C-alpha positions in Angstrom: 41.7 4.0 -3.1 41.4 5.4 -6.6 41.9 3.1 -9.7 45.1 4.9 -10.6 46.6 4.3 -7.1 45.5 0.6 -7.1 47.0 0.1 -10.5 50.3 1.7 -9.4 50.3 -0.7 -6.4 49.7 -3.7 -8.7 52.5 -2.5 -11.0 54.9 -2.2 -8.1 54.0 -5.7 -6.9 54.6 -7.1 -10.4 58.0 -5.5 -10.5 59.0 -6.8 -7.1 57.5 -10.3 -7.1 56.9 -11.0 -10.8 53.3 -12.1 -10.4 49.9 -11.0 -9.0 47.0 -13.2 -8.0 43.5 -11.8 -8.7 42.1 -13.4 -5.5 44.9 -12.0 -3.3 44.7 -8.5 -4.8 40.9 -8.4 -4.5 41.1 -9.3 -0.8 43.8 -6.8 -0.1 42.2 -3.9 -1.9 38.6 -4.7 -0.9 37.4 -4.8 -4.5 35.9 -7.5 -6.7 37.9 -9.9 -8.8 36.5 -8.3 -11.9 37.8 -4.9 -10.8 41.3 -6.4 -10.4 41.1 -8.1 -13.8 40.2 -4.7 -15.4 43.2 -3.2 -13.6 45.5 -5.9 -14.9 44.1 -5.5 -18.4 45.0 -1.8 -18.2 48.5 -2.7 -17.1 48.8 -5.2 -20.0 47.8 -2.5 -22.5 50.6 -0.4 -21.1 53.1 -3.2 -21.5 53.6 -3.8 -17.8 51.9 -7.1 -17.4 50.8 -10.3 -19.2 47.6 -11.8 -18.0 47.6 -15.5 -17.1 44.9 -17.7 -15.6 44.2 -16.4 -12.1 46.3 -13.2 -12.4 49.2 -11.7 -14.2 53.0 -12.0 -14.5 55.5 -9.2 -15.1 56.0 -8.4 -18.8 59.7 -8.7 -18.2 59.2 -12.4 -17.7 57.9 -12.8 -21.2 60.9 -11.6 -23.2 64.0 -12.7 -25.0 66.4 -11.9 -22.1 68.1 -14.4 -19.9 70.5 -14.2 -17.0 74.0 -15.5 -17.5 75.3 -18.6 -15.7 76.7 -16.8 -12.7 73.5 -14.8 -12.1 71.4 -17.9 -12.4 73.6 -19.9 -10.0 72.9 -17.3 -7.3 69.2 -17.3 -7.7 66.8 -19.8 -5.9 69.9 -21.8 -4.7 68.2 -23.5 -1.7 65.2 -24.3 -3.8 67.4 -25.8 -6.5 69.1 -28.1 -4.0 65.8 -29.4 -2.8 64.6 -29.9 -6.3 67.7 -31.8 -7.2 67.4 -34.1 -4.2 63.7 -34.9 -5.1 64.7 -35.5 -8.7 67.0 -38.3 -7.7 63.9 -40.5 -7.2 63.5 -40.5 -11.0 66.9 -41.9 -11.8 66.7 -45.1 -14.0 67.8 -48.3 -12.4 71.5 -49.1 -12.0 73.3 -49.2 -15.4 70.5 -47.1 -17.0 71.0 -44.1 -19.2 70.3 -40.4 -18.8 70.6 -37.1 -20.7 71.6 -34.2 -18.5 70.6 -30.8 -19.9 72.8 -27.7 -19.4 71.7 -25.5 -16.5 72.0 -24.8 -12.8 69.2 -27.1 -11.6 70.7 -30.0 -13.4 74.2 -29.1 -12.1 72.7 -29.4 -8.6 71.4 -32.9 -9.6 74.8 -34.0 -10.7 76.4 -33.0 -7.4 74.0 -35.4 -5.7 74.3 -38.5 -7.9 74.9 -41.5 -5.6 78.4 -43.1 -5.8 77.0 -46.6 -6.1 74.5 -45.8 -8.9 76.3 -46.6 -12.2 74.9 -44.8 -15.2 75.6 -43.9 -18.8 75.2 -40.1 -19.1 75.0 -37.9 -22.2 75.2 -34.1 -22.1 75.9 -31.1 -24.3 76.6 -28.8 -21.4 80.2 -27.9 -20.9 79.9 -27.4 -17.1 77.8 -30.6 -16.8 80.4 -32.6 -18.7 83.1 -31.3 -16.4 81.1 -32.3 -13.3 80.2 -35.7 -14.7 83.7 -36.5 -15.8 84.8 -36.6 -12.2 82.3 -39.3 -11.2 83.7 -42.8 -11.4 80.3 -44.4 -11.6 79.3 -42.5 -14.7 80.1 -43.5 -18.3 80.1 -40.1 -19.9 79.4 -39.1 -23.5 79.7 -35.5 -24.5 78.0 -34.0 -27.6 79.7 -30.9 -29.0 78.8 -28.0 -31.1 78.8 -24.2 -31.0 78.8 -23.2 -27.4 76.5 -20.4 -26.1 78.4 -18.3 -23.5 75.2 -17.5 -21.6 74.4 -21.1 -20.7 77.5 -23.1 -21.6 75.4 -25.3 -23.9 76.4 -26.7 -27.2 73.9 -25.9 -30.0 73.7 -26.2 -33.8 72.7 -28.7 -36.4 75.5 -31.1 -35.5 74.4 -31.2 -31.9 70.9 -32.0 -32.9 72.0 -34.6 -35.4 74.0 -36.5 -32.8 71.1 -36.4 -30.3 68.8 -37.8 -32.9 70.8 -41.0 -32.8 70.6 -41.3 -29.0 67.9 -43.1 -26.9 68.0 -42.9 -23.1 65.8 -43.9 -20.2 65.4 -40.5 -18.6 66.2 -36.9 -19.6 66.6 -34.3 -16.9 65.8 -31.0 -18.6 65.7 -27.4 -17.5 63.6 -24.5 -18.9 63.5 -20.7 -18.7 59.7 -20.8 -18.4 56.8 -23.2 -18.1 53.0 -22.6 -18.5 49.9 -24.5 -19.4 49.3 -22.3 -22.4 52.7 -22.6 -24.1 54.5 -25.5 -22.4 58.2 -25.3 -21.9 59.9 -22.2 -23.3 63.4 -20.9 -23.6 65.1 -17.8 -25.1 67.3 -19.1 -27.9 66.2 -20.9 -31.1 69.3 -23.1 -31.1 68.9 -24.2 -27.5 65.2 -24.9 -28.2 66.1 -27.2 -31.1 68.5 -29.2 -28.9 66.0 -29.4 -26.0 63.2 -30.4 -28.3 65.3 -33.3 -29.6 66.3 -34.4 -26.1 62.7 -34.6 -25.1 61.9 -36.7 -28.2 64.8 -39.1 -27.6 64.0 -39.9 -23.9 61.6 -42.6 -22.7 60.8 -40.3 -19.8 61.4 -36.5 -19.4 61.8 -34.9 -15.9 61.8 -31.1 -15.8 63.7 -29.4 -13.0 62.3 -25.8 -12.6 62.0 -23.6 -9.5 58.8 -21.9 -8.8 59.9 -18.5 -10.3 59.7 -20.1 -13.7 56.1 -21.3 -13.5 53.4 -19.3 -15.4 56.2 -17.6 -17.2 56.8 -17.6 -21.0 59.8 -16.9 -23.1 60.4 -16.6 -26.8 60.5 -20.2 -28.1 58.4 -23.2 -27.1 60.4 -26.4 -27.2 57.9 -28.9 -25.7 54.2 -29.0 -24.9 53.2 -30.3 -21.5 52.1 -33.5 -23.0 55.7 -34.4 -23.9 56.8 -34.1 -20.3 56.3 -36.8 -17.6 57.3 -35.1 -14.4 57.9 -31.5 -13.1 60.0 -31.2 -10.0 59.6 -27.8 -8.5 59.8 -26.2 -5.0 57.1 -25.8 -2.4 56.7 -22.1 -3.1 54.9 -22.9 -6.4 51.5 -21.3 -6.4 48.8 -23.9 -5.5 46.6 -22.7 -8.4 49.3 -23.1 -10.9 50.2 -26.6 -9.6 46.6 -27.6 -9.9 46.3 -26.5 -13.5 49.5 -28.4 -14.4 48.2 -31.5 -12.7 44.8 -31.1 -14.5 46.8 -31.0 -17.8 48.2 -34.5 -17.0 51.6 -33.6 -15.6 53.0 -35.2 -12.5 54.1 -32.4 -10.2 56.5 -33.0 -7.3 57.0 -30.3 -4.7 60.4 -30.3 -3.0 
């Protein structure tokens, strides 16, 4: 296979799957890892890839674009259900307090909150507030602000100011992307400011993120990995990525 053909195949794989492993590609094409790295470097120069440890991710994963709520609800749904079920293990004791971030993974968590587990819950997510308001065991506090249509999350200086007065046992947080290099990332500066404050105001932070978000970066970093206690993701997470996250000191739970 010529280099041009190999690079075209790598580009197609990035488009279809979002990531390429150097080891897997080298074995498939019968070339050295160094050859694959050169191919990925060429694709990166053309704006088709961004190299990460052990391979590359699609350049479209490193951008200021996000899916709307309906599109995100349809993606990775079985994985999100498993992630939510595993995240229940990190609820604080009865009568403890939580922050629930806006997002589809946290929405799945709310659906599974046990009836007998009384909690105080704080959220800035419109959909999350509606879900939590129907639960008799939850004492709900809703923080308002300007609402982003893409996520249904309240943002702005007022939202941040109220969160700065809050202290909770556990925050359940979502992210658009997560990597060792840049930590937790999102698309919007306003949402990043709110998420950053949430992480700072929780005694423990649990991130719910399906495997498609790992080794993927978006525009704004809102927390380094050192600010996060636990990542709950699905069993499709690449083993190499999980190992690097654990080496960085993060507890990783595979659901």
